[in-house]
DOVEXBA-830420 format. One record per atom (N, C-alpha, C): atom name; residue number from 1; x, y, z negated. Coordinates in Angstrom, 2 decimals. Layout:
# DOVEXBA-830420
CA  NUM  X  Y  Z
...
//
This chain:
# DOVEXBA-830420
N  1  162.71  331.85  -197.69
CA  1  162.66  330.41  -197.79
C  1  161.27  329.91  -197.41
N  2  161.22  328.81  -196.74
CA  2  159.95  328.27  -196.27
C  2  159.34  327.39  -197.37
N  3  158.05  327.56  -197.63
CA  3  157.38  326.72  -198.62
C  3  156.82  325.48  -197.94
N  4  156.89  324.38  -198.64
CA  4  156.42  323.11  -198.10
C  4  154.91  323.04  -198.23
N  5  154.25  322.64  -197.17
CA  5  152.79  322.54  -197.18
C  5  152.42  321.06  -197.15
N  6  151.56  320.68  -198.04
CA  6  151.08  319.30  -198.07
C  6  151.70  318.51  -199.19
N  7  151.06  317.41  -199.52
CA  7  151.51  316.57  -200.61
C  7  152.09  315.26  -200.12
N  8  152.14  314.29  -201.03
CA  8  152.76  313.00  -200.71
C  8  151.92  312.18  -199.75
N  9  150.60  312.40  -199.72
CA  9  149.73  311.61  -198.84
C  9  149.34  312.36  -197.58
N  10  150.12  313.35  -197.22
CA  10  149.87  314.14  -196.02
C  10  150.04  313.28  -194.77
N  11  149.17  313.42  -193.81
CA  11  149.18  312.68  -192.53
C  11  148.97  311.18  -192.72
N  12  148.18  310.78  -193.70
CA  12  147.96  309.35  -193.93
C  12  146.50  308.96  -193.73
N  13  145.70  309.81  -193.14
CA  13  144.27  309.52  -193.01
C  13  144.01  308.22  -192.25
N  14  144.70  308.00  -191.16
CA  14  144.48  306.78  -190.37
C  14  145.29  305.61  -190.92
N  15  146.49  305.89  -191.42
CA  15  147.39  304.82  -191.85
C  15  146.88  304.09  -193.08
N  16  146.34  304.84  -194.06
CA  16  145.88  304.24  -195.31
C  16  144.39  303.92  -195.30
N  17  143.72  304.06  -194.17
CA  17  142.28  303.83  -194.12
C  17  141.97  302.34  -194.17
N  18  140.93  302.00  -194.93
CA  18  140.50  300.60  -195.02
C  18  139.55  300.28  -193.87
N  19  139.52  299.02  -193.49
CA  19  138.56  298.58  -192.51
C  19  137.17  298.49  -193.13
N  20  136.18  298.33  -192.31
CA  20  134.80  298.32  -192.79
C  20  134.56  297.19  -193.79
N  21  135.10  296.02  -193.53
CA  21  134.84  294.86  -194.40
C  21  135.72  294.84  -195.65
N  22  136.75  295.66  -195.69
CA  22  137.63  295.69  -196.87
C  22  137.19  296.72  -197.91
N  23  136.20  297.54  -197.59
CA  23  135.77  298.58  -198.52
C  23  135.03  297.98  -199.71
N  24  135.00  298.72  -200.80
CA  24  134.28  298.26  -201.99
C  24  135.22  298.10  -203.16
N  25  134.78  297.33  -204.14
CA  25  135.59  297.15  -205.35
C  25  136.88  296.40  -205.05
N  26  137.90  296.73  -205.81
CA  26  139.18  296.05  -205.67
C  26  139.17  294.85  -206.60
N  27  139.66  293.74  -206.11
CA  27  139.71  292.53  -206.90
C  27  140.73  292.66  -208.03
N  28  140.39  292.17  -209.20
CA  28  141.32  292.18  -210.32
C  28  142.51  291.28  -210.05
N  29  142.33  290.33  -209.19
CA  29  143.41  289.42  -208.81
C  29  144.58  290.17  -208.19
N  30  144.27  291.24  -207.44
CA  30  145.33  292.05  -206.83
C  30  146.11  292.82  -207.89
N  31  145.42  293.29  -208.94
CA  31  146.08  294.01  -210.02
C  31  147.00  293.10  -210.82
N  32  146.55  291.88  -211.07
CA  32  147.23  290.99  -212.01
C  32  148.18  290.01  -211.34
N  33  148.44  290.14  -210.04
CA  33  149.31  289.19  -209.38
C  33  150.75  289.35  -209.88
N  34  151.46  288.24  -209.94
CA  34  152.83  288.21  -210.46
C  34  153.79  287.85  -209.32
N  35  154.97  288.42  -209.39
CA  35  156.01  288.14  -208.40
C  35  157.28  287.75  -209.12
N  36  158.03  286.84  -208.53
CA  36  159.31  286.41  -209.07
C  36  160.43  287.21  -208.40
N  37  161.58  287.26  -209.04
CA  37  162.74  287.94  -208.45
C  37  163.18  287.19  -207.19
N  38  163.47  287.93  -206.15
CA  38  163.91  287.34  -204.89
C  38  162.76  286.98  -203.96
N  39  161.54  287.23  -204.35
CA  39  160.37  286.89  -203.53
C  39  160.15  287.97  -202.47
N  40  159.81  287.54  -201.24
CA  40  159.56  288.47  -200.15
C  40  158.13  288.99  -200.23
N  41  157.97  290.31  -200.06
CA  41  156.65  290.93  -200.13
C  41  156.50  291.93  -198.98
N  42  155.24  292.22  -198.65
CA  42  154.92  293.22  -197.65
C  42  154.30  294.41  -198.36
N  43  154.70  295.60  -197.99
CA  43  154.14  296.82  -198.56
C  43  152.89  297.20  -197.78
N  44  151.74  296.98  -198.36
CA  44  150.46  297.37  -197.76
C  44  149.67  298.15  -198.80
N  45  149.45  299.40  -198.54
CA  45  148.86  300.30  -199.53
C  45  147.39  299.99  -199.78
N  46  147.00  300.11  -201.03
CA  46  145.59  300.08  -201.43
C  46  145.20  301.54  -201.64
N  47  144.47  302.15  -200.70
CA  47  144.24  303.60  -200.76
C  47  143.41  304.07  -201.94
N  48  142.66  303.19  -202.58
CA  48  141.85  303.60  -203.71
C  48  142.66  303.78  -204.98
N  49  143.90  303.27  -204.99
CA  49  144.76  303.36  -206.17
C  49  145.97  304.20  -205.79
N  50  146.17  305.33  -206.49
CA  50  147.28  306.21  -206.15
C  50  148.52  305.92  -206.97
N  51  148.39  305.29  -208.13
CA  51  149.57  305.12  -208.96
C  51  150.45  304.00  -208.40
N  52  151.74  304.23  -208.46
CA  52  152.69  303.25  -207.96
C  52  152.69  303.12  -206.46
N  53  152.27  304.18  -205.76
CA  53  152.20  304.14  -204.30
C  53  153.52  304.65  -203.73
N  54  154.02  304.02  -202.69
CA  54  155.27  304.37  -202.05
C  54  155.05  305.46  -201.01
N  55  156.12  305.94  -200.41
CA  55  156.03  306.95  -199.36
C  55  155.49  306.33  -198.08
N  56  154.77  307.09  -197.29
CA  56  154.05  306.56  -196.12
C  56  154.94  305.94  -195.06
N  57  156.21  306.33  -195.00
CA  57  157.12  305.78  -194.00
C  57  157.36  304.28  -194.19
N  58  157.20  303.80  -195.43
CA  58  157.50  302.41  -195.73
C  58  156.30  301.48  -195.57
N  59  155.18  301.97  -195.07
CA  59  153.97  301.15  -194.93
C  59  154.19  300.03  -193.92
N  60  153.94  298.78  -194.35
CA  60  154.08  297.63  -193.48
C  60  155.46  296.99  -193.50
N  61  156.39  297.55  -194.25
CA  61  157.74  297.00  -194.32
C  61  157.78  295.77  -195.22
N  62  158.73  294.90  -194.94
CA  62  158.95  293.71  -195.76
C  62  160.16  293.97  -196.64
N  63  160.02  293.65  -197.92
CA  63  161.10  293.85  -198.87
C  63  161.24  292.67  -199.81
N  64  162.18  292.78  -200.73
CA  64  162.46  291.74  -201.70
C  64  162.28  292.30  -203.10
N  65  161.55  291.57  -203.95
CA  65  161.37  291.97  -205.34
C  65  162.67  291.70  -206.08
N  66  163.19  292.74  -206.77
CA  66  164.43  292.56  -207.51
C  66  164.20  292.40  -209.00
N  67  163.24  293.14  -209.55
CA  67  162.93  293.02  -210.98
C  67  161.60  293.67  -211.27
N  68  161.09  293.44  -212.48
CA  68  159.85  294.08  -212.88
C  68  160.17  295.24  -213.81
N  69  159.40  296.31  -213.68
CA  69  159.57  297.50  -214.51
C  69  158.20  297.82  -215.11
N  70  157.93  297.33  -216.29
CA  70  156.63  297.53  -216.90
C  70  155.57  296.79  -216.11
N  71  154.57  297.52  -215.62
CA  71  153.53  296.87  -214.83
C  71  153.86  296.93  -213.33
N  72  154.95  297.59  -212.94
CA  72  155.34  297.71  -211.54
C  72  156.54  296.82  -211.23
N  73  156.93  296.81  -209.96
CA  73  158.07  296.02  -209.51
C  73  159.02  296.90  -208.72
N  74  160.30  296.58  -208.81
CA  74  161.29  297.24  -207.98
C  74  161.47  296.40  -206.72
N  75  161.30  297.04  -205.56
CA  75  161.38  296.35  -204.28
C  75  162.50  296.99  -203.47
N  76  163.38  296.15  -202.90
CA  76  164.44  296.64  -202.02
C  76  164.03  296.43  -200.58
N  77  164.14  297.51  -199.79
CA  77  163.82  297.42  -198.36
C  77  164.97  297.99  -197.56
N  78  164.99  297.69  -196.27
CA  78  165.95  298.29  -195.35
C  78  165.23  299.36  -194.56
N  79  165.75  300.58  -194.61
CA  79  165.18  301.70  -193.87
C  79  166.29  302.25  -192.98
N  80  166.27  301.87  -191.72
CA  80  167.28  302.30  -190.75
C  80  168.69  301.97  -191.24
N  81  168.93  300.71  -191.56
CA  81  170.21  300.17  -192.00
C  81  170.66  300.67  -193.36
N  82  169.80  301.39  -194.07
CA  82  170.14  301.84  -195.41
C  82  169.20  301.14  -196.39
N  83  169.79  300.56  -197.43
CA  83  168.97  299.85  -198.42
C  83  168.39  300.85  -199.41
N  84  167.08  300.72  -199.65
CA  84  166.40  301.63  -200.58
C  84  165.65  300.83  -201.62
N  85  165.53  301.40  -202.81
CA  85  164.81  300.77  -203.91
C  85  163.53  301.56  -204.17
N  86  162.40  300.87  -204.16
CA  86  161.11  301.50  -204.42
C  86  160.50  300.89  -205.67
N  87  159.78  301.69  -206.42
CA  87  159.04  301.19  -207.57
C  87  157.57  301.19  -207.17
N  88  156.99  299.99  -207.08
CA  88  155.66  299.83  -206.49
C  88  154.76  299.05  -207.43
N  89  153.51  299.50  -207.52
CA  89  152.51  298.78  -208.31
C  89  152.10  297.52  -207.54
N  90  151.81  296.41  -208.24
CA  90  151.50  295.15  -207.53
C  90  150.24  295.19  -206.67
N  91  149.37  296.16  -206.87
CA  91  148.17  296.24  -206.03
C  91  148.53  296.60  -204.59
N  92  149.71  297.19  -204.37
CA  92  150.17  297.57  -203.04
C  92  151.09  296.53  -202.41
N  93  151.26  295.38  -203.06
CA  93  152.16  294.34  -202.56
C  93  151.38  293.08  -202.20
N  94  151.84  292.39  -201.17
CA  94  151.28  291.09  -200.82
C  94  152.43  290.15  -200.50
N  95  152.25  288.88  -200.87
CA  95  153.28  287.91  -200.54
C  95  153.33  287.73  -199.02
N  96  154.51  287.42  -198.51
CA  96  154.71  287.37  -197.06
C  96  153.84  286.32  -196.40
N  97  153.71  285.14  -197.01
CA  97  152.94  284.08  -196.37
C  97  151.44  284.36  -196.38
N  98  150.96  285.23  -197.31
CA  98  149.53  285.54  -197.39
C  98  149.13  286.82  -196.67
N  99  150.09  287.59  -196.20
CA  99  149.80  288.93  -195.69
C  99  149.27  288.87  -194.27
N  100  148.18  289.55  -194.04
CA  100  147.69  289.82  -192.70
C  100  148.12  291.24  -192.40
N  101  149.29  291.39  -191.81
CA  101  149.88  292.72  -191.63
C  101  149.12  293.46  -190.53
N  102  148.57  294.63  -190.91
CA  102  147.82  295.45  -189.98
C  102  148.38  296.87  -189.99
N  103  149.69  296.98  -190.15
CA  103  150.29  298.32  -190.30
C  103  150.57  298.98  -188.99
//
């Protein structure tokens, strides 16, 4: 049997990299942002925070918040015509109208 090499963040060096001006401390506003059910969000990873991070294939996708689960949110996205549910920390989410998508 073949053993799997690499972890969940394998091959993400360029994808999750921050730009020069985005480096530094993370704003508390990103941690404490609230979302309502049915709100559209963009999945944009904050590489300095690993908890509540989604799989790399979903980076830059637009989804809908369905409910809150503790400090995280359940987001439904379409992945090749199949609906998937992700549990994502709010630091990795941005509202659609505010997002500067660079995925």
